[in-house]
A tleap script that builds the chain and sets N, CA, C and O, in Angstrom:
source leaprc.protein.ff14SB
mol = sequence {
  NMET ASN LEU ASN SER GLY MET CYS LEU GLU
  ILE ALA ASP TRP ARG THR ASP ASN GLY ALA
  PRO ALA ARG LEU TRP ASP CYS HIE TYR GLY
  ALA ASN GLN GLN TRP SER PRO TRP ARG CVAL
}
set mol.1.N position { 28.697 76.939 -51.237 }
set mol.1.CA position { 28.143 76.920 -49.907 }
set mol.1.C position { 28.510 75.587 -49.264 }
set mol.1.O position { 28.399 74.527 -49.878 }
set mol.2.N position { 28.946 75.670 -48.024 }
set mol.2.CA position { 29.230 74.476 -47.248 }
set mol.2.C position { 27.915 73.901 -46.762 }
set mol.2.O position { 27.158 74.578 -46.067 }
set mol.3.N position { 27.641 72.668 -47.117 }
set mol.3.CA position { 26.362 72.069 -46.766 }
set mol.3.C position { 26.214 71.833 -45.265 }
set mol.3.O position { 25.094 71.808 -44.754 }
set mol.4.N position { 27.321 71.662 -44.558 }
set mol.4.CA position { 27.252 71.442 -43.118 }
set mol.4.C position { 26.989 72.725 -42.341 }
set mol.4.O position { 26.211 72.726 -41.387 }
set mol.5.N position { 27.631 73.810 -42.742 }
set mol.5.CA position { 27.501 75.067 -41.986 }
set mol.5.C position { 26.501 76.034 -42.602 }
set mol.5.O position { 25.997 76.923 -41.916 }
set mol.6.N position { 26.204 75.868 -43.905 }
set mol.6.CA position { 25.348 76.818 -44.595 }
set mol.6.C position { 26.044 78.134 -44.888 }
set mol.6.O position { 25.397 79.121 -45.237 }
set mol.7.N position { 27.367 78.150 -44.745 }
set mol.7.CA position { 28.141 79.373 -44.964 }
set mol.7.C position { 28.999 79.219 -46.215 }
set mol.7.O position { 29.197 78.112 -46.714 }
set mol.8.N position { 29.508 80.354 -46.718 }
set mol.8.CA position { 30.321 80.372 -47.927 }
set mol.8.C position { 31.766 80.724 -47.601 }
set mol.8.O position { 32.045 81.460 -46.655 }
set mol.9.N position { 32.680 80.181 -48.407 }
set mol.9.CA position { 34.085 80.518 -48.294 }
set mol.9.C position { 34.307 81.862 -48.964 }
set mol.9.O position { 33.859 82.085 -50.088 }
set mol.10.N position { 34.998 82.755 -48.272 }
set mol.10.CA position { 35.285 84.070 -48.847 }
set mol.10.C position { 36.658 84.540 -48.422 }
set mol.10.O position { 37.255 83.996 -47.493 }
set mol.11.N position { 37.153 85.556 -49.107 }
set mol.11.CA position { 38.384 86.223 -48.713 }
set mol.11.C position { 37.990 87.358 -47.773 }
set mol.11.O position { 37.156 88.200 -48.103 }
set mol.12.N position { 38.604 87.359 -46.605 }
set mol.12.CA position { 38.230 88.284 -45.533 }
set mol.12.C position { 38.377 89.745 -45.950 }
set mol.12.O position { 39.360 90.135 -46.580 }
set mol.13.N position { 37.399 90.522 -45.589 }
set mol.13.CA position { 37.425 91.984 -45.719 }
set mol.13.C position { 37.683 92.480 -47.137 }
set mol.13.O position { 38.218 93.573 -47.327 }
set mol.14.N position { 37.306 91.680 -48.131 }
set mol.14.CA position { 37.442 92.061 -49.549 }
set mol.14.C position { 38.890 92.372 -49.924 }
set mol.14.O position { 39.144 93.155 -50.839 }
set mol.15.N position { 39.826 91.763 -49.222 }
set mol.15.CA position { 41.244 92.025 -49.490 }
set mol.15.C position { 41.645 91.432 -50.828 }
set mol.15.O position { 41.031 90.475 -51.299 }
set mol.16.N position { 42.671 91.998 -51.438 }
set mol.16.CA position { 43.164 91.510 -52.725 }
set mol.16.C position { 44.648 91.172 -52.665 }
set mol.16.O position { 45.230 90.779 -53.676 }
set mol.17.N position { 45.267 91.318 -51.501 }
set mol.17.CA position { 46.698 91.040 -51.389 }
set mol.17.C position { 46.964 89.544 -51.284 }
set mol.17.O position { 46.115 88.782 -50.823 }
set mol.18.N position { 48.156 89.132 -51.719 }
set mol.18.CA position { 48.556 87.738 -51.577 }
set mol.18.C position { 48.607 87.388 -50.103 }
set mol.18.O position { 49.089 88.168 -49.282 }
set mol.19.N position { 48.111 86.223 -49.780 }
set mol.19.CA position { 48.117 85.776 -48.402 }
set mol.19.C position { 46.930 86.249 -47.585 }
set mol.19.O position { 46.882 86.010 -46.379 }
set mol.20.N position { 45.968 86.915 -48.216 }
set mol.20.CA position { 44.766 87.349 -47.499 }
set mol.20.C position { 44.047 86.119 -46.960 }
set mol.20.O position { 43.949 85.110 -47.658 }
set mol.21.N position { 43.550 86.185 -45.743 }
set mol.21.CA position { 42.925 84.999 -45.153 }
set mol.21.C position { 41.558 84.683 -45.762 }
set mol.21.O position { 40.780 85.574 -46.102 }
set mol.22.N position { 41.301 83.401 -45.885 }
set mol.22.CA position { 39.979 82.929 -46.289 }
set mol.22.C position { 39.217 82.549 -45.023 }
set mol.22.O position { 39.819 82.165 -44.021 }
set mol.23.N position { 37.900 82.658 -45.074 }
set mol.23.CA position { 37.080 82.316 -43.911 }
set mol.23.C position { 35.699 81.894 -44.367 }
set mol.23.O position { 35.325 82.117 -45.519 }
set mol.24.N position { 34.944 81.287 -43.475 }
set mol.24.CA position { 33.537 81.005 -43.732 }
set mol.24.C position { 32.724 82.190 -43.255 }
set mol.24.O position { 32.974 82.725 -42.175 }
set mol.25.N position { 31.738 82.610 -44.062 }
set mol.25.CA position { 30.930 83.783 -43.748 }
set mol.25.C position { 29.538 83.574 -44.302 }
set mol.25.O position { 29.337 82.726 -45.171 }
set mol.26.N position { 28.586 84.325 -43.818 }
set mol.26.CA position { 27.235 84.249 -44.377 }
set mol.26.C position { 27.287 84.500 -45.876 }
set mol.26.O position { 28.013 85.381 -46.335 }
set mol.27.N position { 26.523 83.733 -46.636 }
set mol.27.CA position { 26.538 83.854 -48.095 }
set mol.27.C position { 25.823 85.131 -48.540 }
set mol.27.O position { 24.684 85.397 -48.156 }
set mol.28.N position { 26.527 85.907 -49.357 }
set mol.28.CA position { 25.927 87.083 -50.000 }
set mol.28.C position { 26.284 87.104 -51.476 }
set mol.28.O position { 25.833 87.973 -52.223 }
set mol.29.N position { 27.107 86.129 -51.897 }
set mol.29.CA position { 27.481 85.903 -53.291 }
set mol.29.C position { 28.183 87.096 -53.921 }
set mol.29.O position { 28.073 87.327 -55.125 }
set mol.30.N position { 28.908 87.853 -53.099 }
set mol.30.CA position { 29.721 88.962 -53.592 }
set mol.30.C position { 30.956 88.442 -54.317 }
set mol.30.O position { 31.212 87.238 -54.358 }
set mol.31.N position { 31.712 89.371 -54.886 }
set mol.31.CA position { 32.900 89.006 -55.658 }
set mol.31.C position { 33.918 88.247 -54.814 }
set mol.31.O position { 34.665 87.426 -55.347 }
set mol.32.N position { 33.963 88.504 -53.514 }
set mol.32.CA position { 34.927 87.802 -52.666 }
set mol.32.C position { 34.451 86.399 -52.289 }
set mol.32.O position { 35.134 85.696 -51.544 }
set mol.33.N position { 33.294 85.987 -52.792 }
set mol.33.CA position { 32.801 84.628 -52.583 }
set mol.33.C position { 32.664 83.870 -53.901 }
set mol.33.O position { 32.057 82.800 -53.935 }
set mol.34.N position { 33.215 84.403 -54.974 }
set mol.34.CA position { 33.174 83.760 -56.278 }
set mol.34.C position { 34.480 83.013 -56.487 }
set mol.34.O position { 35.556 83.572 -56.276 }
set mol.35.N position { 34.395 81.761 -56.897 }
set mol.35.CA position { 35.578 80.918 -57.054 }
set mol.35.C position { 35.573 80.262 -58.416 }
set mol.35.O position { 34.525 79.927 -58.967 }
set mol.36.N position { 36.779 80.088 -58.949 }
set mol.36.CA position { 36.978 79.373 -60.211 }
set mol.36.C position { 38.018 78.293 -59.981 }
set mol.36.O position { 38.965 78.507 -59.224 }
set mol.37.N position { 37.866 77.140 -60.613 }
set mol.37.CA position { 38.895 76.111 -60.476 }
set mol.37.C position { 40.193 76.578 -61.124 }
set mol.37.O position { 40.179 77.266 -62.144 }
set mol.38.N position { 41.311 76.195 -60.520 }
set mol.38.CA position { 42.619 76.594 -61.024 }
set mol.38.C position { 43.543 75.391 -60.959 }
set mol.38.O position { 43.770 74.827 -59.888 }
set mol.39.N position { 44.061 75.012 -62.081 }
set mol.39.CA position { 44.961 73.849 -62.136 }
set mol.39.C position { 46.366 74.298 -61.770 }
set mol.39.O position { 46.881 75.279 -62.305 }
set mol.40.N position { 46.975 73.559 -60.847 }
set mol.40.CA position { 48.363 73.858 -60.463 }
set mol.40.C position { 49.271 72.709 -60.806 }
set mol.40.O position { 50.474 72.777 -60.557 }
savepdb mol mol.pdb
quit
């Protein structure tokens, strides 16, 4: 959750394709708002 906005980062419209846009949205803690760290 973003402390400034109170919103969560999610992948728009539950999309699974590469390049799907991310956005801030009301938090509902669905699968499209779950994040894991990834080392690149």
